[in-house]
N, C-alpha and C positions, 0 to 999 in steps of 0.2 A: 092515751089513746091507742087503742088496738084496732087493728084492721085485719079482717079475715078475708082471704081471696080463695075462692073456689075455683079450680081449674077442670076443665074437662079432660085433659091429659093425664095420665098417671105417672108416677115417678119412674116406673119401669120404661115406658115409652120414651120419656126424656133421656134416661141413661142410654138407651139403645140408639136414639138419634145422635146422641153425643159420640158414642163409640163408632158408629157408621161414619160420622164426619171425621174423626180422628184417623180411622183406617183409610178413608179416601185420600186424606192429606199426606199419608206416609206411603201410599202405595208406589208412587213413582220413584221416590228416593230409594226405597228398599228394593224395587226391581232392578234399578240402576246398580245398586251395590251387589246385588246377586249376580248380574250379568258380569260386572267387573270381576268378581271373584271367580267365576266359571272360566273366564277368558283372560286371567291375569297372566299366564305364561306368554301367549301370543301377543298380548298388549305390550309386555315388557320386552319381548323380543323386537317389536315394531318400534318402540321407543328408543331401543339400543341403536337402531339403523338411522335415526334422525340425524341430519347434518346441522339442523339450525333448530334451536329452541327458544321461543319468545315468551315472555311474560311481562305484560305491560309494556313499558318502553325499554325493557332490557332485552339483549339478544346475545346468544352466544353461538358462535360458529367454530366449534372445536376443530373439525376436520379441516376446514379452509385455513385456519390460523396455523395448523400443524403443516399443511402443504407449503405454506409461506416461510415458516421457520426452517423446514427441511431445505428448501431451495436456498435461503440464506446460508445455511450451515453447510450447504454442498453434499449433504448425505444422500439426497434424492429419496424419493417414496419407495418403499419396499412393500410389495404386493404380498401380504401374509396369507392370502388365500391360496397362493402358489407354494406348495409344499417344497420345491427346491429352492425357494428364496429363504426359507426358515434356517436359522443357524441350528447347529446341533445342541439340543438343550443339556445343560449340566445341571442336574437335578439336585445339587447340593448347595449349601450356602446362600448367598444373596439370590442368585437366580432361582433356586428352588422356592424361596420364600416369595418371590415375584410371581412365580407361576401359581402358587396357592392363592395369593392375594387375587390374581387375574381370574382364577376360577370363582372365587367368592364374589368379587366385586371389582370390575375394571376401573371403577373410580378410586377405590381404595388403592389399587396397584399405582395409579398415576399419584396419589398423595405419598406413597412410600418412595417412589422413584424421586419426587421432589424433595423429599426429606433428606435424601443422600446428597443432592446438589446443595442444599441449605446448609447442611453439617460441614461439607467440604469447604464451602465459601467461608463460613464462620471460623473454621481452622486457619484458613489462609489469611484472613483478616487478623486473626490473634497472632500468627507468625510475623506479620508485618506491623505489629502493634498499632492495629486499627481499632478504635472503640466504636462499635456500631450496634445499634439497638435493633436491627432488622437486615434482611438480606439486600433490600434496595440501597440502604445507607452504606452497607459494607462494599457492595459492588461499585457504587459511585466514588467511594473513598479509594478503592483499590485502582480504579481507572484513573483517577486524578494523580495518583502516585506512579502510574506507569506500569502497574503490576499486571492488570488485565486490560486487553484491547477492548475498544468501545463496542465492537461487534459482539464479544462475548458477553458483556455487561447487558447490552440490549437484548440478547437472546434470554438472558437470566430474567430480565424484566418481563418479557413476553410469556416465557414458560411460567413465571409466577402467576401471570393473569390466567393461563390455561389451568393451572392448579386450583385457583380460586373458582373457575367455572366448574371444575370436576368437585370441589368441596360443597358446592352450594347447589344442590339438587340438579345437576346435569347429568344425563344419562350418557355414559361414555361407552362406546363400543370396544370390544376386545382389540380390534385392529388399531383403533386410536390409541388405546392405552399401551400397545407395543410400540407404536411410532413415537409416543412421548418418551418411552423408556429409551430407545435408541438416541433420541435427542439429548436426554439426561446423561447418557453414557458419554456422548461427545462433549458436552459442556463439563462433565466431571474430569475428562481426560485434560481438557484446556485449563482447568482451574489447577489440577495436579502438576502440570508442567509449568505453571507460572512461577 
């Protein structure tokens, strides 16, 4: 059985209608993408100034957590916008690497600062014959042995949480990366003195 259907619309008209429908459906997404690309630098700068970023039920308050950690550490908040508060940069070695990372990505600079803390903590654990699979375990074991004070181990745990926020799509400002670096230096000193 064959059936023959005769239509009053031509194939060209069907194709044009389909094309118009597809273009209509894609118009807003394409326009949004073009606008985002045109304004990407101002949008990225705006994202860098955010104090809080929420996605679903997860929230990160990087700057506020840094404020609390700085007050616990007794280092106090340094205003890096004030040029007199900035230390004289040594553009070689570790500091030079940090400045390069800071220029590329403040989040990467936070990760690098954290890696130094993690490495020193693992070295300290090895010296004290502590077998630990991660930083949290090493810190807890060193605290139980009386090698590190609980305040330092607590700061390490909170800094690890901040590092995780930086690693997982959190826009970090340059100021916050510098503040994290100062905290990391303080914790490194405490680890090295233990």
